[in-house]
BALO-460591 format. One record per residue: residue number from 1; x, y, z of N, C-alpha, C in turn. Coordinates in Angstrom, 1 decimal. Example, Ala and Ser with C-alpha at 12.3 -4.5 7.8 and 13.67 -1.06 7.14 Angstrom:
BEGIN
+--------+--------+--------+--------+--------+--------+--------+--------+--------+--------+
: drenti :   n.xx :   n.yy :   n.zz :  ca.xx :  ca.yy :  ca.zz :   c.xx :   c.yy :   c.zz :
+--------+--------+--------+--------+--------+--------+--------+--------+--------+--------+
:      1 :   13.2 :   -5.7 :    7.8 :   12.3 :   -4.5 :    7.8 :   13.2 :   -3.3 :    7.8 :
:      2 :   12.8 :   -2.2 :    7.1 :   13.7 :   -1.1 :    7.1 :   12.9 :    0.0 :    7.9 :
+--------+--------+--------+--------+--------+--------+--------+--------+--------+--------+
END
This chain:
BEGIN
+--------+--------+--------+--------+--------+--------+--------+--------+--------+--------+
: drenti :   n.xx :   n.yy :   n.zz :  ca.xx :  ca.yy :  ca.zz :   c.xx :   c.yy :   c.zz :
+--------+--------+--------+--------+--------+--------+--------+--------+--------+--------+
:      1 :  -61.0 :  -73.3 :  -59.8 :  -62.7 :  -73.7 :  -59.5 :  -62.5 :  -73.2 :  -58.0 :
:      2 :  -64.1 :  -72.0 :  -58.6 :  -64.1 :  -71.2 :  -56.2 :  -64.9 :  -72.1 :  -55.6 :
:      3 :  -64.1 :  -71.8 :  -54.7 :  -64.4 :  -72.3 :  -53.3 :  -65.1 :  -71.7 :  -52.1 :
:      4 :  -66.7 :  -71.6 :  -51.6 :  -67.1 :  -73.0 :  -52.1 :  -68.4 :  -72.5 :  -53.4 :
:      5 :  -68.7 :  -73.7 :  -53.5 :  -70.3 :  -73.5 :  -54.8 :  -70.9 :  -74.8 :  -54.8 :
:      6 :  -72.2 :  -74.3 :  -54.2 :  -72.7 :  -72.2 :  -54.5 :  -71.8 :  -72.1 :  -52.7 :
:      7 :  -72.7 :  -70.5 :  -53.4 :  -72.2 :  -69.8 :  -52.7 :  -73.4 :  -69.0 :  -51.5 :
:      8 :  -73.0 :  -68.0 :  -50.6 :  -73.9 :  -67.4 :  -49.9 :  -72.9 :  -66.2 :  -48.9 :
:      9 :  -73.0 :  -65.3 :  -48.7 :  -73.6 :  -64.5 :  -50.1 :  -71.1 :  -64.4 :  -51.1 :
:     10 :  -70.4 :  -64.8 :  -49.9 :  -68.9 :  -65.0 :  -50.8 :  -68.3 :  -66.3 :  -50.5 :
:     11 :  -67.6 :  -66.0 :  -51.6 :  -66.8 :  -67.3 :  -52.2 :  -65.3 :  -67.1 :  -52.5 :
:     12 :  -64.9 :  -67.3 :  -53.1 :  -63.1 :  -67.6 :  -52.5 :  -62.6 :  -67.9 :  -54.1 :
:     13 :  -62.1 :  -67.3 :  -55.1 :  -61.8 :  -67.5 :  -56.4 :  -60.8 :  -67.7 :  -56.6 :
:     14 :  -59.9 :  -68.9 :  -56.6 :  -58.4 :  -69.6 :  -56.4 :  -57.8 :  -69.3 :  -58.6 :
:     15 :  -57.1 :  -68.9 :  -58.8 :  -56.0 :  -69.3 :  -59.9 :  -54.8 :  -69.5 :  -59.7 :
:     16 :  -54.1 :  -69.6 :  -61.2 :  -52.2 :  -69.5 :  -61.3 :  -52.5 :  -69.8 :  -62.0 :
:     17 :  -51.4 :  -68.4 :  -61.6 :  -50.6 :  -67.9 :  -63.7 :  -48.8 :  -69.1 :  -63.0 :
:     18 :  -48.4 :  -68.5 :  -65.3 :  -47.8 :  -69.8 :  -65.2 :  -46.0 :  -68.8 :  -65.1 :
:     19 :  -46.8 :  -67.3 :  -65.5 :  -45.7 :  -66.1 :  -66.0 :  -46.5 :  -64.9 :  -65.7 :
:     20 :  -45.2 :  -64.1 :  -65.4 :  -46.0 :  -62.2 :  -64.7 :  -46.6 :  -62.4 :  -66.1 :
:     21 :  -47.7 :  -61.4 :  -66.2 :  -49.0 :  -61.2 :  -67.1 :  -49.5 :  -60.2 :  -66.4 :
:     22 :  -50.1 :  -59.7 :  -67.7 :  -51.4 :  -59.1 :  -67.2 :  -52.8 :  -59.1 :  -66.9 :
:     23 :  -53.4 :  -59.4 :  -66.1 :  -54.4 :  -60.9 :  -65.4 :  -55.8 :  -59.8 :  -65.0 :
:     24 :  -56.8 :  -60.1 :  -65.8 :  -57.7 :  -60.1 :  -65.8 :  -59.5 :  -61.2 :  -65.0 :
:     25 :  -59.3 :  -59.8 :  -63.5 :  -60.6 :  -62.1 :  -63.8 :  -62.4 :  -60.9 :  -63.4 :
:     26 :  -62.8 :  -60.9 :  -63.7 :  -64.6 :  -60.2 :  -64.0 :  -65.4 :  -61.5 :  -63.9 :
:     27 :  -66.5 :  -60.6 :  -63.2 :  -67.6 :  -61.6 :  -62.5 :  -68.9 :  -61.4 :  -64.4 :
:     28 :  -69.5 :  -61.7 :  -64.8 :  -70.3 :  -62.0 :  -65.8 :  -71.9 :  -62.7 :  -66.0 :
:     29 :  -72.8 :  -62.0 :  -65.8 :  -73.8 :  -62.8 :  -66.3 :  -74.2 :  -64.0 :  -67.2 :
:     30 :  -74.7 :  -65.6 :  -67.1 :  -74.6 :  -65.9 :  -68.1 :  -75.1 :  -65.3 :  -69.1 :
:     31 :  -75.7 :  -64.4 :  -69.0 :  -76.0 :  -63.3 :  -70.7 :  -74.7 :  -62.3 :  -71.7 :
:     32 :  -72.7 :  -62.6 :  -70.3 :  -72.1 :  -62.0 :  -71.1 :  -71.9 :  -60.5 :  -70.0 :
:     33 :  -73.4 :  -60.8 :  -69.6 :  -73.2 :  -58.7 :  -69.1 :  -71.5 :  -58.6 :  -68.1 :
:     34 :  -71.3 :  -57.8 :  -67.7 :  -70.1 :  -57.9 :  -67.2 :  -70.3 :  -57.0 :  -65.4 :
:     35 :  -70.6 :  -57.8 :  -64.6 :  -71.2 :  -56.8 :  -63.1 :  -70.3 :  -56.8 :  -62.7 :
:     36 :  -68.4 :  -57.0 :  -62.4 :  -67.7 :  -57.0 :  -62.1 :  -66.1 :  -57.1 :  -61.7 :
:     37 :  -65.2 :  -56.1 :  -62.1 :  -63.6 :  -56.6 :  -62.4 :  -63.6 :  -57.1 :  -60.5 :
:     38 :  -62.2 :  -57.8 :  -60.8 :  -62.2 :  -58.1 :  -59.0 :  -60.6 :  -57.6 :  -59.2 :
:     39 :  -60.4 :  -57.9 :  -60.6 :  -58.6 :  -57.7 :  -60.9 :  -58.2 :  -57.4 :  -61.9 :
:     40 :  -57.7 :  -56.5 :  -62.5 :  -57.1 :  -56.2 :  -63.2 :  -55.6 :  -55.5 :  -63.2 :
:     41 :  -54.6 :  -56.3 :  -63.8 :  -53.1 :  -55.8 :  -63.2 :  -52.6 :  -57.0 :  -63.1 :
:     42 :  -51.5 :  -55.9 :  -63.4 :  -49.5 :  -57.4 :  -63.7 :  -49.8 :  -57.9 :  -62.4 :
:     43 :  -49.2 :  -59.2 :  -62.9 :  -48.7 :  -60.1 :  -61.4 :  -48.0 :  -60.9 :  -62.0 :
:     44 :  -47.4 :  -61.4 :  -60.8 :  -46.4 :  -62.2 :  -60.2 :  -46.2 :  -63.9 :  -61.6 :
:     45 :  -46.3 :  -64.8 :  -61.9 :  -46.2 :  -65.8 :  -61.6 :  -46.4 :  -66.4 :  -60.6 :
:     46 :  -47.7 :  -67.4 :  -60.1 :  -47.9 :  -68.0 :  -58.7 :  -49.7 :  -68.5 :  -58.5 :
:     47 :  -50.1 :  -68.5 :  -57.5 :  -51.6 :  -68.6 :  -56.8 :  -52.1 :  -68.0 :  -56.8 :
:     48 :  -53.2 :  -67.1 :  -57.1 :  -53.5 :  -66.1 :  -56.2 :  -55.2 :  -66.8 :  -55.7 :
:     49 :  -55.2 :  -65.8 :  -54.8 :  -56.8 :  -66.3 :  -54.0 :  -57.5 :  -64.6 :  -54.2 :
:     50 :  -59.0 :  -64.2 :  -54.4 :  -59.7 :  -62.9 :  -54.7 :  -61.3 :  -63.7 :  -54.3 :
:     51 :  -61.0 :  -62.7 :  -52.9 :  -62.8 :  -63.3 :  -52.0 :  -63.8 :  -62.0 :  -52.9 :
:     52 :  -64.7 :  -63.0 :  -53.9 :  -66.3 :  -61.9 :  -54.4 :  -67.2 :  -61.7 :  -53.5 :
:     53 :  -68.0 :  -61.1 :  -52.8 :  -68.8 :  -60.8 :  -52.3 :  -70.4 :  -60.2 :  -53.3 :
:     54 :  -71.1 :  -60.9 :  -52.8 :  -72.3 :  -60.8 :  -53.8 :  -73.2 :  -60.1 :  -53.9 :
:     55 :  -73.4 :  -59.9 :  -52.6 :  -74.2 :  -59.0 :  -51.6 :  -75.0 :  -58.2 :  -52.1 :
:     56 :  -76.3 :  -58.6 :  -53.0 :  -77.0 :  -57.2 :  -53.2 :  -76.8 :  -57.8 :  -55.0 :
:     57 :  -76.7 :  -58.9 :  -55.4 :  -76.3 :  -59.7 :  -56.6 :  -78.1 :  -60.6 :  -56.3 :
:     58 :  -79.1 :  -60.4 :  -57.0 :  -79.9 :  -62.2 :  -57.3 :  -79.9 :  -63.5 :  -57.3 :
:     59 :  -80.4 :  -64.2 :  -56.5 :  -79.2 :  -65.9 :  -56.8 :  -79.8 :  -66.0 :  -58.8 :
:     60 :  -78.8 :  -67.1 :  -58.5 :  -78.6 :  -67.9 :  -60.2 :  -77.5 :  -68.0 :  -60.1 :
:     61 :  -77.3 :  -67.8 :  -61.5 :  -75.3 :  -68.4 :  -62.3 :  -74.7 :  -66.8 :  -62.5 :
:     62 :  -73.7 :  -67.4 :  -62.3 :  -72.7 :  -66.5 :  -62.8 :  -71.9 :  -67.4 :  -62.8 :
:     63 :  -70.8 :  -66.0 :  -64.0 :  -69.3 :  -67.6 :  -64.8 :  -67.8 :  -65.8 :  -64.2 :
:     64 :  -67.4 :  -66.3 :  -64.3 :  -66.1 :  -65.5 :  -63.7 :  -64.8 :  -66.3 :  -65.0 :
:     65 :  -64.1 :  -65.0 :  -65.0 :  -63.5 :  -65.0 :  -66.1 :  -62.2 :  -64.6 :  -65.7 :
:     66 :  -60.9 :  -65.1 :  -65.7 :  -60.3 :  -64.9 :  -65.3 :  -58.9 :  -65.1 :  -67.3 :
:     67 :  -58.4 :  -64.1 :  -67.2 :  -57.5 :  -64.0 :  -68.1 :  -55.8 :  -63.0 :  -67.8 :
:     68 :  -55.3 :  -64.1 :  -68.4 :  -53.2 :  -63.9 :  -68.2 :  -53.5 :  -64.2 :  -69.7 :
:     69 :  -52.2 :  -63.1 :  -69.7 :  -51.9 :  -62.3 :  -71.1 :  -52.3 :  -63.4 :  -72.0 :
:     70 :  -52.4 :  -64.6 :  -73.1 :  -53.4 :  -64.4 :  -73.9 :  -54.2 :  -65.8 :  -73.6 :
:     71 :  -54.1 :  -66.5 :  -72.2 :  -55.4 :  -67.9 :  -71.7 :  -56.2 :  -66.8 :  -71.0 :
:     72 :  -57.7 :  -67.6 :  -71.6 :  -58.6 :  -67.3 :  -70.6 :  -59.4 :  -68.8 :  -70.0 :
:     73 :  -59.7 :  -68.7 :  -69.0 :  -60.7 :  -69.3 :  -68.1 :  -61.3 :  -69.2 :  -68.0 :
:     74 :  -62.9 :  -69.9 :  -68.0 :  -63.7 :  -69.6 :  -67.5 :  -65.1 :  -70.6 :  -67.1 :
:     75 :  -65.3 :  -70.3 :  -65.9 :  -66.1 :  -71.6 :  -64.8 :  -67.4 :  -70.3 :  -64.0 :
:     76 :  -68.4 :  -71.6 :  -64.4 :  -70.1 :  -70.9 :  -62.9 :  -69.6 :  -71.2 :  -62.1 :
:     77 :  -70.6 :  -70.2 :  -61.7 :  -71.2 :  -70.3 :  -59.8 :  -72.2 :  -70.0 :  -59.4 :
:     78 :  -72.8 :  -70.8 :  -59.0 :  -73.7 :  -70.6 :  -58.4 :  -74.2 :  -70.0 :  -57.3 :
:     79 :  -74.7 :  -68.6 :  -56.9 :  -75.0 :  -67.8 :  -56.2 :  -77.0 :  -67.9 :  -56.1 :
:     80 :  -77.0 :  -68.8 :  -54.1 :  -78.0 :  -68.8 :  -53.9 :  -78.1 :  -69.0 :  -52.8 :
:     81 :  -79.6 :  -67.3 :  -52.6 :  -79.6 :  -66.9 :  -51.3 :  -80.8 :  -67.6 :  -49.9 :
+--------+--------+--------+--------+--------+--------+--------+--------+--------+--------+
END
C-alpha cells in the first residue's frame, strides 16, 4: 500500500517482486485512464519504493497498478487537497 494514504501532494508506493522481471507501475483514474507511468523497466527481485507527486491533479481516488511478469496488483489511493 502507499503511504501516506490519504496524501497531499506526494506519497510513496512500495512493492516487492519475487523474481527478476519486467515491471510497470502506472497511476490510473477510477475510469481506467492512464495518468502517469512511474516505472517501466526490468528489475531484479527485491523491494522497491517509488515517490508519486500528484501536483496538478484534482482531489479524488486514484489507482496504482503494479505489473511484474504475469502478476498484476491494483490498489486505491486518495488525494486530498
